[in-house]
N, C-alpha and C positions, 0 to 999 in steps of 0.2 A: 816408449817419450822417452821423450831428455833429462838428464839426468843431473842434481845445481848439489855440491856435497861441503858443507863449509865445518872442521870442528877451533876447537879452544880448547883452555885451559884454563882454570878461575879455583883459585886459591882458598875457594870453602870449599868445608861439610856438603857429601849430596843432597841429605835429610833438606841444609836450606835453598841449595839453587832446583830441590823437587818439587816443592814448599812452594815459590817463589813463583815457577812455568805455572805453578798449576792456577793460578787464580788470575779473574780478570787484569785483576791492575798490574801485575806480569808483561802482560800481552802489553796495554797501556802504552803499558813505564819502557819496554821496548822497540817499540815502532816508531821512526824521523818522523819529522817534526812533519819533512818535507812530502811523507805517505797525507797525510791529510783526513787519517784515521779518524772517523765518530763510530764509538759500539749503540750500535739503536739497541740491540736489549740481547740477553742472553736467561735460555732457558734448560733446565737442567734435564733429563733424561723421564722423569717424575713430572716435567711441566713445573717447577721450582722455580722462580722469576727469579730473573740476580744469585744465582748455585754459590756460596765459597767458596766449590773449589769445584773444576774442570770434570770431570767424571766421563768418563761414555759415555758417549749414547749426547753431551751438553750441546746446544743449537749455537752459536755465534750468527747473529746477526750483521754488520755491520753497514760501513762506508768509508771509498774510500779516493781521494779528493787529489793525484800525485800532481807534486809542481804544481798544486791550485787551478785544476785542468777542469773536466771532465765530473760530478760522482758517477761514483763505479760500484753495483750493489757488489756485496760476496757474502755467501753464509757457507759457515766455519764448521762442522760437524767433528766433534770425538768420538773416532773410530773405536778409540784402542787407545790403552790404558792397562803398561803392567809395574809393578815397584817391587824389589827384590831387595838384599837386604847389599848387596855392589852395586848396582845396577838400577834405571828406571829408563822408560822407556811410555812415549803416546806418539799418537797419526792423528792426526786431521785432516781430514778432506776435503775441500769445499763443494758444494753440492748447489751452488749458481754463482758467476762470478764471470768472473773477462773470460778466464781461460777454457777449457773444452776437458781442461783435466789439472785438476789439482794431489798430491797428493804427499805430505811431509812427516816425516818422519820426525820426531828429537827422541833424541839419546842420551842418555848423563849415566856414564859413569866415574863407580870414584876412582881416586888413584889415588893413592897419596894419602897427604892429607888436607888432598882437594876433592876436582870431578870434571874429569870433561866432558866434555857438550860437542853435540854433534847431528847435524839438521841436515838430515839427505831430504832435497824435494825431488819427488819426478811429478814434470808435468809433463801438457799436450797445451800446443800452443792456438783457438782456432784457425782454420778459414782449409782446412783437410791436406792435404798435399804439400799443397808451398808452407803450411806452417809446423808442419814433420818439417821441413829441410832450415825454416830458419829457427826451428826452435833452440839448436844451444846458441845463439846467439842472444839469448834472451840472459843470459848471463851477465851481461850491461849490466843491465837493471839490479838483477839480483845481488849484484858480487857489494856494493856499498846497499844496498837496504842492509844483508847480514853479519856484514863486518862492523855499521853502526849496534847489529845487537847483539853482539859478540860482545862486542868490545864497552857495552852500559853493561850487562852484567857482571861483567870484571867492576870496572865501576860502582854499580850500586851491592852488590856482597860483597865486595874486598873490601869496602871501608869499615 
């Protein structure tokens, strides 16, 4: 699988950054408008509709219309979630959507008075061998989205 990674430092405590990223409101706030995100439903691991926290096992049904194009369904599941004194992480995996595989690891590390955020995406495009060959070029699409996410995180949490 190809890998994309981006990190940034946010002058906000780990607890604030973690709390923000643990809610569906955080996902909605950090998705650029040009992605045309519409959250269709969120179901917790116990079946609860619209849970406050995106716990392990939570399933998120979304629709995306990048640049106003055709609608693309995307189902994401929180596959892992861990919180410690100086670090926290969660991993979401695509269960249905435009990629052959998608695994996104969100890491949050306490650093001084702030938090280091690292996003690592392991992905595979559809199309078999051709998809694997052109996979690294997908960075062209990821970079503006993740740059926006990190800039918006700073804007929201540093104010």
